[in-house]
GUDREN-150329 format. One record per residue (C-alpha): residue number from 0; residue in three letters; chain; x, y, z. Coordinates in nm, 4 decimals. Layout:
REM residues N
<r NUM, "ALA", "A", <X, Y, Z>>
...
END
This chain:
REM residues 177
<r 0, "MET", "A", <-3.9933, 5.0534, 0.7899>>
<r 1, "ASP", "A", <-4.1427, 5.3337, 0.9690>>
<r 2, "SER", "A", <-4.4270, 5.2223, 1.2410>>
<r 3, "PHE", "A", <-4.6690, 5.4015, 0.9986>>
<r 4, "GLU", "A", <-4.6247, 5.0923, 0.7500>>
<r 5, "ILE", "A", <-4.6156, 4.8648, 1.0444>>
<r 6, "ASN", "A", <-4.9227, 5.0056, 1.1754>>
<r 7, "LYS", "A", <-5.0997, 4.9918, 0.7381>>
<r 8, "ILE", "A", <-4.9749, 4.5730, 0.7068>>
<r 9, "ILE", "A", <-5.1599, 4.5144, 1.0674>>
<r 10, "ALA", "A", <-5.4505, 4.7047, 1.0192>>
<r 11, "ALA", "A", <-5.4911, 4.4871, 0.6804>>
<r 12, "VAL", "A", <-5.4244, 4.1578, 0.8384>>
<r 13, "ILE", "A", <-5.7045, 4.2487, 1.1118>>
<r 14, "ILE", "A", <-5.9622, 4.3858, 0.8442>>
<r 15, "THR", "A", <-5.8711, 4.0652, 0.6048>>
<r 16, "VAL", "A", <-5.9646, 3.8406, 0.9214>>
<r 17, "LEU", "A", <-6.2408, 3.9732, 1.0360>>
<r 18, "ILE", "A", <-6.4346, 4.0329, 0.6741>>
<r 19, "VAL", "A", <-6.3845, 3.6176, 0.6101>>
<r 20, "PHE", "A", <-6.5207, 3.5763, 0.9670>>
<r 21, "GLY", "A", <-6.7719, 3.7451, 0.9247>>
<r 22, "ILE", "A", <-6.8845, 3.6546, 0.5405>>
<r 23, "GLY", "A", <-6.9109, 3.3184, 0.7050>>
<r 24, "LYS", "A", <-7.0870, 3.4644, 1.0484>>
<r 25, "ILE", "A", <-7.3408, 3.6769, 0.8050>>
<r 26, "SER", "A", <-7.3792, 3.3822, 0.5484>>
<r 27, "ASP", "A", <-7.5420, 3.1094, 0.8722>>
<r 28, "PHE", "A", <-7.7238, 3.3641, 0.9668>>
<r 29, "MET", "A", <-7.9283, 3.3869, 0.6097>>
<r 30, "PHE", "A", <-7.9048, 3.0350, 0.4948>>
<r 31, "LYS", "A", <-8.0427, 2.8089, 0.7551>>
<r 32, "VAL", "A", <-7.9082, 2.4291, 0.7158>>
<r 33, "ASP", "A", <-8.0319, 2.1779, 0.9174>>
<r 34, "GLN", "A", <-7.8749, 1.8994, 1.0027>>
<r 35, "PRO", "A", <-8.0011, 1.5872, 0.8292>>
<r 36, "SER", "A", <-8.2488, 1.3123, 1.0819>>
<r 37, "VAL", "A", <-8.0371, 0.9788, 0.8918>>
<r 38, "ALA", "A", <-7.6964, 0.9032, 0.8898>>
<r 39, "ALA", "A", <-7.5380, 0.8836, 0.4993>>
<r 40, "TYR", "A", <-7.4473, 0.5484, 0.5365>>
<r 41, "LYS", "A", <-7.6116, 0.2301, 0.6281>>
<r 42, "VAL", "A", <-7.3516, -0.0380, 0.8172>>
<r 43, "GLU", "A", <-7.5077, -0.3678, 0.7111>>
<r 44, "ALA", "A", <-7.4946, -0.6616, 1.0066>>
<r 45, "THR", "A", <-7.3500, -0.9940, 1.0029>>
<r 46, "ASP", "A", <-7.4453, -1.2772, 1.1375>>
<r 47, "VAL", "A", <-7.2252, -1.4976, 1.3514>>
<r 48, "ASP", "A", <-7.0417, -1.6795, 1.0905>>
<r 49, "GLY", "A", <-6.9313, -1.3597, 0.8982>>
<r 50, "LEU", "A", <-7.2210, -1.4025, 0.5939>>
<r 51, "VAL", "A", <-7.4733, -1.1474, 0.4974>>
<r 52, "SER", "A", <-7.8133, -1.2942, 0.5224>>
<r 53, "SER", "A", <-7.9892, -1.3779, 0.1682>>
<r 54, "ALA", "A", <-8.3470, -1.3126, 0.2996>>
<r 55, "SER", "A", <-8.3489, -0.9438, 0.1087>>
<r 56, "THR", "A", <-8.5386, -0.8507, -0.2027>>
<r 57, "GLU", "A", <-8.2867, -0.9667, -0.4180>>
<r 58, "SER", "A", <-8.3943, -1.3490, -0.3196>>
<r 59, "ASP", "A", <-8.7463, -1.2996, -0.3438>>
<r 60, "VAL", "A", <-8.7112, -1.2248, -0.7459>>
<r 61, "ASP", "A", <-8.9710, -1.4294, -0.9373>>
<r 62, "ILE", "A", <-8.6861, -1.6811, -1.1057>>
<r 63, "SER", "A", <-8.8830, -1.7729, -1.4091>>
<r 64, "ALA", "A", <-8.9829, -1.4574, -1.5383>>
<r 65, "LEU", "A", <-8.5969, -1.3331, -1.4813>>
<r 66, "LEU", "A", <-8.4769, -1.5994, -1.6805>>
<r 67, "ALA", "A", <-8.7699, -1.5316, -1.9599>>
<r 68, "LEU", "A", <-8.5752, -1.1811, -2.0371>>
<r 69, "GLY", "A", <-8.1879, -1.3552, -2.1562>>
<r 70, "SER", "A", <-8.1146, -1.5767, -2.3945>>
<r 71, "VAL", "A", <-7.7872, -1.7296, -2.4483>>
<r 72, "ASP", "A", <-7.6497, -1.5795, -2.7217>>
<r 73, "HIS", "A", <-7.6516, -1.3141, -2.4951>>
<r 74, "GLY", "A", <-7.5185, -1.4444, -2.2153>>
<r 75, "GLN", "A", <-7.2264, -1.5471, -2.3892>>
<r 76, "LYS", "A", <-7.1418, -1.1999, -2.5083>>
<r 77, "VAL", "A", <-7.2124, -1.1021, -2.1623>>
<r 78, "PHE", "A", <-6.9977, -1.3758, -2.0435>>
<r 79, "LYS", "A", <-6.6746, -1.2366, -2.1947>>
<r 80, "LYS", "A", <-6.6202, -1.0165, -1.8491>>
<r 81, "CYS", "A", <-6.6372, -1.3494, -1.6503>>
<r 82, "LYS", "A", <-6.3486, -1.5045, -1.8944>>
<r 83, "ALA", "A", <-6.0935, -1.3088, -1.8090>>
<r 84, "CYS", "A", <-6.0885, -1.5084, -1.4743>>
<r 85, "HIS", "A", <-6.2859, -1.8068, -1.5359>>
<r 86, "SER", "A", <-6.3018, -2.0631, -1.7760>>
<r 87, "ILE", "A", <-6.6175, -2.2314, -1.9372>>
<r 88, "LYS", "A", <-6.5052, -2.5534, -2.1198>>
<r 89, "GLN", "A", <-6.5608, -2.8487, -2.0377>>
<r 90, "GLY", "A", <-6.2402, -3.0110, -1.9339>>
<r 91, "GLY", "A", <-6.0930, -2.6610, -1.8661>>
<r 92, "GLY", "A", <-5.8786, -2.5566, -1.6040>>
<r 93, "ASN", "A", <-5.8350, -2.3198, -1.2966>>
<r 94, "ASN", "A", <-5.7504, -1.9384, -1.3421>>
<r 95, "ILE", "A", <-5.7350, -1.6632, -1.1274>>
<r 96, "GLY", "A", <-6.1368, -1.8294, -1.0725>>
<r 97, "PRO", "A", <-6.2132, -2.1764, -1.0340>>
<r 98, "LYS", "A", <-6.3730, -2.3335, -1.3613>>
<r 99, "LEU", "A", <-6.7623, -2.3365, -1.4293>>
<r 100, "TRP", "A", <-6.8551, -2.6127, -1.6871>>
<r 101, "ASN", "A", <-7.1235, -2.7327, -1.4433>>
<r 102, "VAL", "A", <-7.1523, -2.4810, -1.1850>>
<r 103, "MET", "A", <-7.4857, -2.4836, -1.1787>>
<r 104, "PHE", "A", <-7.6502, -2.6684, -0.9112>>
<r 105, "ARG", "A", <-7.3489, -2.7811, -0.8196>>
<r 106, "PRO", "A", <-7.2571, -2.7239, -0.4175>>
<r 107, "VAL", "A", <-7.0763, -2.3802, -0.3531>>
<r 108, "GLY", "A", <-6.6723, -2.4620, -0.2892>>
<r 109, "ALA", "A", <-6.7176, -2.7542, -0.4882>>
<r 110, "ILE", "A", <-6.4442, -2.7908, -0.7228>>
<r 111, "SER", "A", <-6.1653, -2.9570, -0.4944>>
<r 112, "ASP", "A", <-5.8536, -2.8675, -0.7475>>
<r 113, "TYR", "A", <-5.9489, -2.4885, -0.6489>>
<r 114, "LYS", "A", <-5.8444, -2.2864, -0.2887>>
<r 115, "TYR", "A", <-6.1634, -2.0243, -0.2153>>
<r 116, "SER", "A", <-6.1733, -1.8307, 0.0312>>
<r 117, "LYS", "A", <-6.2999, -1.8999, 0.3936>>
<r 118, "ALA", "A", <-6.6261, -1.7365, 0.2992>>
<r 119, "LEU", "A", <-6.7088, -1.9693, -0.0262>>
<r 120, "SER", "A", <-6.5539, -2.3044, 0.1213>>
<r 121, "GLY", "A", <-6.8613, -2.2694, 0.4460>>
<r 122, "TYR", "A", <-7.1366, -2.1015, 0.2371>>
<r 123, "LYS", "A", <-7.2923, -2.4784, 0.2058>>
<r 124, "LYS", "A", <-7.5365, -2.3831, 0.0086>>
<r 125, "GLU", "A", <-7.5643, -2.5157, -0.4064>>
<r 126, "TRP", "A", <-7.5835, -2.2527, -0.6980>>
<r 127, "SER", "A", <-7.8868, -2.2579, -0.7369>>
<r 128, "TRP", "A", <-8.1065, -2.0047, -0.9911>>
<r 129, "SER", "A", <-8.1918, -1.7875, -0.7233>>
<r 130, "GLU", "A", <-7.8432, -1.8100, -0.5137>>
<r 131, "MET", "A", <-7.6734, -1.7696, -0.9280>>
<r 132, "ASN", "A", <-7.9060, -1.4910, -0.9687>>
<r 133, "GLY", "A", <-7.7914, -1.3078, -0.6151>>
<r 134, "PHE", "A", <-7.4274, -1.3884, -0.6168>>
<r 135, "LEU", "A", <-7.4287, -1.1861, -0.9538>>
<r 136, "ILE", "A", <-7.5891, -0.8534, -0.8370>>
<r 137, "LYS", "A", <-7.3336, -0.8241, -0.6048>>
<r 138, "PRO", "A", <-7.0952, -1.0831, -0.5047>>
<r 139, "SER", "A", <-6.9006, -0.9118, -0.2246>>
<r 140, "LYS", "A", <-7.2481, -0.8729, -0.0894>>
<r 141, "TRP", "A", <-7.4317, -1.1905, -0.1773>>
<r 142, "ILE", "A", <-7.1284, -1.3985, 0.0423>>
<r 143, "LYS", "A", <-6.9100, -1.1508, 0.2891>>
<r 144, "GLY", "A", <-6.5351, -1.2570, 0.2596>>
<r 145, "ASN", "A", <-6.5482, -1.3519, -0.0704>>
<r 146, "LYS", "A", <-6.2161, -1.2852, -0.2766>>
<r 147, "MET", "A", <-6.4073, -1.2099, -0.5899>>
<r 148, "GLY", "A", <-6.3556, -0.8339, -0.7407>>
<r 149, "PHE", "A", <-6.6572, -0.8411, -0.9984>>
<r 150, "ALA", "A", <-6.8524, -0.5236, -0.9115>>
<r 151, "GLY", "A", <-7.1571, -0.7199, -1.0356>>
<r 152, "LEU", "A", <-7.4501, -0.7617, -1.2969>>
<r 153, "LYS", "A", <-7.6883, -0.5171, -1.2644>>
<r 154, "ASP", "A", <-7.8983, -0.5685, -1.5822>>
<r 155, "GLU", "A", <-8.1748, -0.8306, -1.5056>>
<r 156, "LYS", "A", <-8.1242, -0.9161, -1.8800>>
<r 157, "ASP", "A", <-7.7588, -0.9330, -1.8403>>
<r 158, "ARG", "A", <-7.7618, -1.1699, -1.5299>>
<r 159, "ALA", "A", <-8.0936, -1.3973, -1.6693>>
<r 160, "SER", "A", <-7.8687, -1.4572, -1.9915>>
<r 161, "VAL", "A", <-7.5074, -1.5714, -1.7730>>
<r 162, "MET", "A", <-7.7343, -1.7842, -1.5710>>
<r 163, "LEU", "A", <-7.8516, -1.9395, -1.8779>>
<r 164, "TYR", "A", <-7.5019, -1.9667, -2.0973>>
<r 165, "LEU", "A", <-7.3837, -2.1231, -1.7648>>
<r 166, "ASN", "A", <-7.6692, -2.3995, -1.6933>>
<r 167, "GLN", "A", <-7.6122, -2.4572, -2.1332>>
<r 168, "ASN", "A", <-7.2531, -2.5135, -2.0517>>
<r 169, "SER", "A", <-7.3219, -2.8568, -1.8882>>
<r 170, "ASP", "A", <-7.2821, -3.2148, -1.9295>>
<r 171, "GLN", "A", <-7.6814, -3.2136, -1.8608>>
<r 172, "PRO", "A", <-7.8760, -2.8534, -1.8310>>
<r 173, "LYS", "A", <-8.1363, -2.8717, -1.5801>>
<r 174, "GLU", "A", <-8.4648, -2.6981, -1.7032>>
<r 175, "LEU", "A", <-8.5480, -2.4250, -1.6614>>
<r 176, "PRO", "A", <-8.8359, -2.3179, -1.3744>>
END
């Protein structure tokens, strides 16, 4: 290979590099992109116990209006998603998740023969209408650190129906608000 061919190869590499960087500089000049003023993600603060405060808009929901959207029959259909991990039968046992017979208005983490996560064991509330609604929206957000891997029920009718179904599967179903 003679020096003329080596010069052509070096010139081709240099021209390619100049074109690539030149196009980048020209496009930066032609299209000005402003940096966003707000970060693209939000970091949630936790309190001392590692639990997210439940004083959010989700807890301010009118429960009686929400429950009016649902039905027990629809709740039975939606609950099929839950049956993979939970038993709803009277006298049923625990599966991956705890048994849910009599779950409404029972203290959180109250089943003695089930090993709850520290987050659920230390929650010290009961499964009221508003607590169950918030938990069903997104369990991992409502009680930080719990082991439940379920994504949640975004649809209000589905959540209301599941709560009505859970209430119905009880020794003494509670009166609706």
